C-alpha positions as CSV (number, residue, x, y, z in Angstrom):
1,X,-0.2,-0.1,0.0
2,X,1.6,3.4,-0.3
3,X,0.0,7.2,-0.7
4,X,-1.2,7.8,-4.4
5,X,1.9,10.3,-5.0
6,X,4.3,7.5,-4.2
7,X,7.2,8.0,-2.3
8,X,10.6,6.5,-1.0
9,X,10.1,2.8,-0.7
10,X,9.8,1.1,3.1
11,X,11.7,-1.5,3.9
12,X,10.2,-5.1,3.6
13,X,9.6,-6.5,7.5
14,X,7.8,-2.5,7.4
15,X,5.5,-3.0,4.4
16,X,4.5,-6.1,5.3
17,X,3.2,-4.9,8.7
18,X,2.0,-2.0,7.2
19,X,-0.5,-3.8,4.6
20,X,-1.5,-5.9,7.6
21,X,-2.5,-3.2,9.9
22,X,-4.1,-1.2,6.8
23,X,-5.8,-4.4,5.3
24,X,-4.1,-3.6,1.8
25,X,-1.6,-5.6,0.1
26,X,0.9,-3.4,-2.6
27,X,0.3,-5.5,-6.3
28,X,0.8,-5.3,-9.7
29,X,-1.5,-5.2,-13.2
30,X,-4.2,-3.4,-14.1
31,X,-7.1,-4.0,-11.7
32,X,-9.3,-6.8,-12.7
33,X,-13.7,-7.6,-12.4
34,X,-13.3,-9.1,-8.9
35,X,-14.1,-12.4,-8.8
36,X,-15.9,-13.2,-5.4
37,X,-19.6,-13.0,-4.7
38,X,-20.5,-9.3,-3.6
39,X,-22.3,-8.7,-0.3
40,X,-26.0,-9.4,-0.5
41,X,-29.0,-6.6,-0.1
42,X,-29.1,-4.4,2.5
43,X,-30.0,-4.9,5.6
44,X,-32.1,-2.3,7.7
45,X,-30.9,-3.0,11.1
46,X,-27.1,-2.3,11.6
47,X,-25.0,-5.0,12.4
48,X,-22.6,-5.3,15.6
49,X,-19.3,-4.9,15.9
50,X,-17.6,-8.5,15.6
51,X,-16.6,-9.1,19.5
52,X,-13.1,-10.3,20.8
53,X,-13.3,-14.1,19.5
54,X,-15.1,-13.4,16.1
55,X,-12.2,-11.0,15.4
56,X,-9.6,-13.4,16.7
57,X,-11.0,-15.9,14.5
58,X,-10.9,-13.9,11.1
59,X,-7.5,-12.6,11.5
60,X,-6.5,-16.0,11.8
61,X,-8.3,-17.2,9.0
62,X,-6.5,-14.7,6.9
63,X,-3.2,-15.8,8.2
64,X,-4.6,-19.2,7.0
65,X,-5.3,-18.7,3.8
66,X,-1.9,-16.7,3.3
67,X,0.5,-19.3,4.5
68,X,-1.7,-21.6,2.0
69,X,-1.2,-19.6,-0.6
70,X,2.6,-18.1,0.0
71,X,3.2,-22.3,0.2
72,X,2.1,-22.8,-3.6
73,X,3.9,-20.5,-4.1
74,X,7.4,-21.7,-2.8
75,X,7.2,-19.2,0.0
76,X,7.0,-19.9,4.3
77,X,4.8,-18.2,5.9
78,X,3.8,-18.8,9.7
79,X,0.2,-18.2,11.1
80,X,1.1,-15.8,14.1
81,X,-1.1,-15.1,17.1
82,X,-3.5,-11.7,16.9
83,X,-1.2,-8.6,18.4
84,X,-2.2,-7.9,21.8
85,X,-5.0,-5.1,22.5
86,X,-3.8,-1.5,21.4
87,X,-2.1,0.4,24.6
88,X,-3.9,3.9,25.7
89,X,-2.7,6.5,24.0
90,X,-3.8,10.1,25.1
91,X,-3.7,12.1,21.7
92,X,-4.1,15.4,23.2
93,X,-1.6,15.0,25.8
94,X,-1.2,12.4,28.7
95,X,-4.5,13.7,31.0
96,X,-3.7,10.9,34.6
97,X,-0.9,11.9,36.7
98,X,-1.4,8.1,38.0
99,X,-0.5,6.3,34.5
100,X,1.9,8.7,34.3
101,X,4.1,7.9,37.3
102,X,4.0,4.4,36.3
103,X,4.2,4.6,32.6
104,X,6.0,7.5,32.4
105,X,4.9,8.2,28.1
106,X,5.1,4.5,27.6
107,X,8.7,4.1,26.6
108,X,8.8,0.6,28.5
109,X,5.9,-0.3,26.9
110,X,7.5,0.5,23.4
111,X,10.5,-1.3,24.2
112,X,8.8,-4.8,24.3
113,X,6.1,-4.1,21.4
114,X,9.7,-3.8,19.9
115,X,11.3,-7.3,21.2
116,X,7.7,-8.2,20.1
117,X,8.2,-7.9,16.4
118,X,12.0,-8.5,16.6
119,X,11.3,-11.9,17.7
120,X,8.8,-12.7,14.6
121,X,9.5,-16.0,13.2
122,X,8.2,-14.0,9.7
123,X,10.2,-10.5,10.0
124,X,12.9,-12.7,11.1
125,X,12.6,-15.0,8.0
126,X,12.4,-12.0,5.8
127,X,15.3,-10.3,7.1
128,X,17.2,-13.6,6.2
129,X,16.1,-14.1,2.5
130,X,19.2,-13.0,0.3
131,X,18.1,-9.5,-1.5
132,X,16.2,-11.5,-4.6
133,X,14.4,-13.9,-2.9
134,X,13.1,-11.1,-0.4
135,X,12.0,-9.1,-3.1
136,X,10.0,-12.3,-4.5
137,X,8.7,-13.0,-1.6
138,X,7.2,-9.9,-1.5
139,X,5.5,-9.9,-4.5
140,X,3.9,-13.1,-3.9
141,X,2.7,-11.4,-0.6
142,X,1.5,-8.2,-2.0
143,X,1.2,-8.1,-5.2
144,X,4.1,-6.7,-8.1
145,X,3.2,-2.8,-7.5
146,X,-0.1,-1.1,-5.5
147,X,-2.2,-1.3,-9.0
148,X,-6.0,-2.5,-8.7
149,X,-7.7,-1.5,-5.5
150,X,-7.7,2.6,-4.3
151,X,-9.6,4.0,-1.2
152,X,-9.3,7.7,-0.1
153,X,-8.8,8.0,3.9
154,X,-12.0,10.3,5.8
155,X,-8.9,12.8,5.9
156,X,-8.2,12.9,2.5
157,X,-5.1,10.3,1.4
158,X,-5.4,7.5,-1.3
159,X,-4.3,5.0,-1.1
160,X,-3.9,2.2,-3.1
161,X,-3.3,-1.2,-3.6
162,X,-3.1,-4.5,-5.3
163,X,-5.7,-6.9,-6.9
164,X,-2.8,-9.6,-6.6
165,X,-1.0,-11.3,-4.4
166,X,-1.4,-14.0,-1.8
167,X,-2.4,-10.8,1.3
168,X,-5.3,-9.8,-1.7
169,X,-6.1,-13.9,-2.3
170,X,-6.9,-14.1,0.9
171,X,-8.9,-11.2,1.9
172,X,-11.2,-12.3,-1.8
173,X,-11.6,-15.2,0.3
174,X,-13.1,-14.2,3.5
175,X,-15.3,-11.2,2.0
176,X,-16.1,-11.8,-1.1
177,X,-16.2,-8.1,-2.6
178,X,-12.4,-7.4,-2.0
179,X,-12.1,-3.7,-3.4
180,X,-15.3,-3.1,-1.2
181,X,-13.5,-4.4,1.7
182,X,-10.4,-2.4,1.0
183,X,-12.1,0.9,0.7
184,X,-14.2,0.5,3.9
185,X,-11.3,-0.9,5.9
186,X,-9.0,1.6,4.6
187,X,-11.9,4.1,5.4
188,X,-13.0,2.8,9.0
189,X,-9.4,2.8,10.0
190,X,-8.2,5.8,9.5
191,X,-11.7,7.8,11.6
192,X,-9.3,8.1,14.4
193,X,-7.0,11.0,12.6
194,X,-10.1,12.7,10.9
195,X,-10.8,12.5,14.4
196,X,-8.5,14.0,16.2
197,X,-7.3,16.5,13.2
198,X,-11.1,18.2,14.1
199,X,-10.5,18.5,18.0
200,X,-6.9,19.9,17.0
201,X,-8.7,22.4,14.6
202,X,-11.4,23.8,17.1
203,X,-10.4,26.9,18.9
204,X,-12.0,25.8,22.5
205,X,-9.0,23.3,22.1
206,X,-6.4,26.0,20.8
207,X,-7.1,28.1,24.1
208,X,-7.1,25.3,25.8
209,X,-3.6,24.1,25.1
210,X,-2.2,27.9,26.0
211,X,-4.0,27.8,29.1
212,X,-1.9,24.4,29.5
213,X,1.6,25.7,28.6
214,X,1.5,28.4,30.4
215,X,1.0,26.0,33.5
216,X,4.1,24.3,31.8
217,X,6.1,27.0,31.5
218,X,5.2,28.1,35.1
219,X,6.7,24.6,36.0
220,X,10.3,25.1,34.3
221,X,8.8,23.5,31.2
222,X,8.8,25.6,28.5
223,X,6.9,23.9,25.6
224,X,3.7,24.7,24.0
225,X,1.8,21.1,22.8
226,X,1.8,18.2,24.3
227,X,3.3,16.7,21.4
228,X,6.4,19.6,21.7
229,X,6.7,18.0,25.7
230,X,6.3,14.3,23.9
231,X,9.3,14.9,21.6
232,X,11.2,17.2,24.5
233,X,11.1,13.7,26.5
234,X,12.3,11.8,23.6
235,X,15.5,14.3,23.5
236,X,15.6,14.3,26.5
237,X,16.5,10.2,26.7
238,X,18.3,9.9,23.5
239,X,21.0,8.5,24.6
240,X,20.7,7.5,28.4
241,X,20.5,4.0,29.6
242,X,16.9,2.5,30.0
243,X,16.7,3.8,33.9
244,X,17.7,7.1,33.6
245,X,15.6,8.1,29.9
246,X,12.4,6.0,31.9
247,X,12.4,8.8,34.8
248,X,13.5,11.7,32.3
249,X,10.2,10.3,31.0
250,X,8.5,10.0,33.8
251,X,9.2,13.3,35.2
252,X,8.2,15.2,32.2
253,X,4.8,13.2,31.9
254,X,3.8,13.4,35.1
255,X,4.7,17.4,35.0
256,X,2.2,17.3,31.8
257,X,-0.6,15.2,33.0
258,X,-0.9,17.5,36.2
259,X,-0.5,20.5,34.1
260,X,-3.6,18.9,31.8
261,X,-5.6,18.1,35.1
262,X,-5.0,21.4,36.8
263,X,-6.4,23.6,33.1
264,X,-9.2,23.1,30.9
265,X,-7.1,20.6,28.4
266,X,-8.3,17.7,29.7
267,X,-11.7,18.2,30.0
268,X,-12.1,20.0,27.0
269,X,-10.3,17.5,24.6
270,X,-12.2,14.8,25.8
271,X,-15.1,16.4,25.4
272,X,-14.0,17.7,21.8
273,X,-13.4,14.2,21.0
274,X,-16.6,12.3,22.1
275,X,-18.2,15.0,19.9
276,X,-16.1,15.3,16.9
277,X,-15.5,10.9,17.0
278,X,-19.7,10.7,16.5
279,X,-19.3,13.9,13.8
280,X,-16.7,11.8,12.2
281,X,-19.1,7.6,12.4
282,X,-21.9,9.3,11.2
283,X,-20.3,10.9,8.3
284,X,-19.2,7.4,7.7
285,X,-21.6,5.6,8.8
286,X,-22.7,3.1,5.3
287,X,-18.3,2.1,5.0
288,X,-19.0,1.2,9.4
289,X,-22.2,-1.0,8.4
290,X,-20.8,-2.3,5.4
291,X,-17.3,-3.5,6.9
292,X,-19.5,-5.1,9.6
293,X,-21.8,-7.1,7.2
294,X,-18.8,-7.6,5.6
295,X,-16.8,-8.9,8.8
296,X,-20.6,-11.2,9.3
297,X,-20.9,-13.0,6.3
298,X,-17.3,-13.8,6.4
299,X,-17.4,-16.0,10.0
300,X,-18.9,-18.8,8.0
301,X,-15.9,-19.3,5.9
302,X,-13.8,-18.3,8.4
303,X,-14.7,-21.4,10.1
304,X,-14.6,-23.9,7.7
305,X,-10.8,-22.1,7.2
306,X,-9.9,-22.7,10.3
307,X,-10.0,-26.0,11.1
308,X,-9.5,-28.0,14.4
309,X,-5.5,-28.9,13.0
310,X,-5.6,-24.8,12.0
311,X,-6.6,-24.1,15.5
312,X,-4.0,-25.8,17.0
313,X,-0.7,-24.7,15.0
314,X,2.1,-23.4,16.7
315,X,3.4,-20.3,15.4
316,X,6.7,-20.3,16.5
317,X,7.5,-23.7,14.9
318,X,7.0,-22.2,11.5
319,X,8.8,-19.7,9.7
320,X,7.4,-16.5,7.5
321,X,5.9,-13.5,7.2
322,X,3.7,-11.9,9.8
323,X,0.4,-10.6,9.3
324,X,-0.8,-9.7,12.9
């Protein structure tokens, strides 16, 4: 997957991870008619959000299909467990003093995540491949170039992907209408950035940030925004041993959170986030509903794919390309 205007090619492992997170493969050739079945007539009742078990089943079925496809093309691909739930985030500044005291800005958790990525059997396998085989494996997984699928995010970015490759083949097998799945996945996975963009443009948020910045200056931390504070924390920790880096990060995060709760920033940002979240979801209700219906319709196919032997597969005993 890439922006329509292109850009420098990312490393293979990063490209694989990015494609997975957005539900896109990158790949080539002109767009072809999608032979998969189209979704049925729209129901008047909105489909419910898949629960955790259903989400895990769909993710595992997709990986099993990718693994089989890659094997047919001469490449190994491990079926790994889905990623852990997303960690708590603070897009408008840390505003939980106790959390900040225990976690700083999350540097320790980030290191744990990095170690988990480094231990992923698929990433290790891709990195060990010679350059020519690595390119061939990437093409097998994601297609030769990101052509055939296109969708626009709620923030206005156009993303493209391939109709070819094992990732596209697996998603077509599960969801039927690959183009529709790509579109709703791109839109719904990018609702949060659109929501946050609206919050940051609101004059009430800007005013609250100004009051927060005055509090920070009074505390000897002259940063104009929470983003600047976070950047300063990274600079303070750069080159320090982990223990000292964590201490420096934590001290600044606690000050940030104290000022966020001691000024209107926490209250205003939470209220605006709720308001604009409702607004963004209302604007994209059709895509949200269609994604849920495609997922619901895919569950019986996922059940058939994830047979008992697949369910018991030990992901750590196989090597391949990560898709979590």
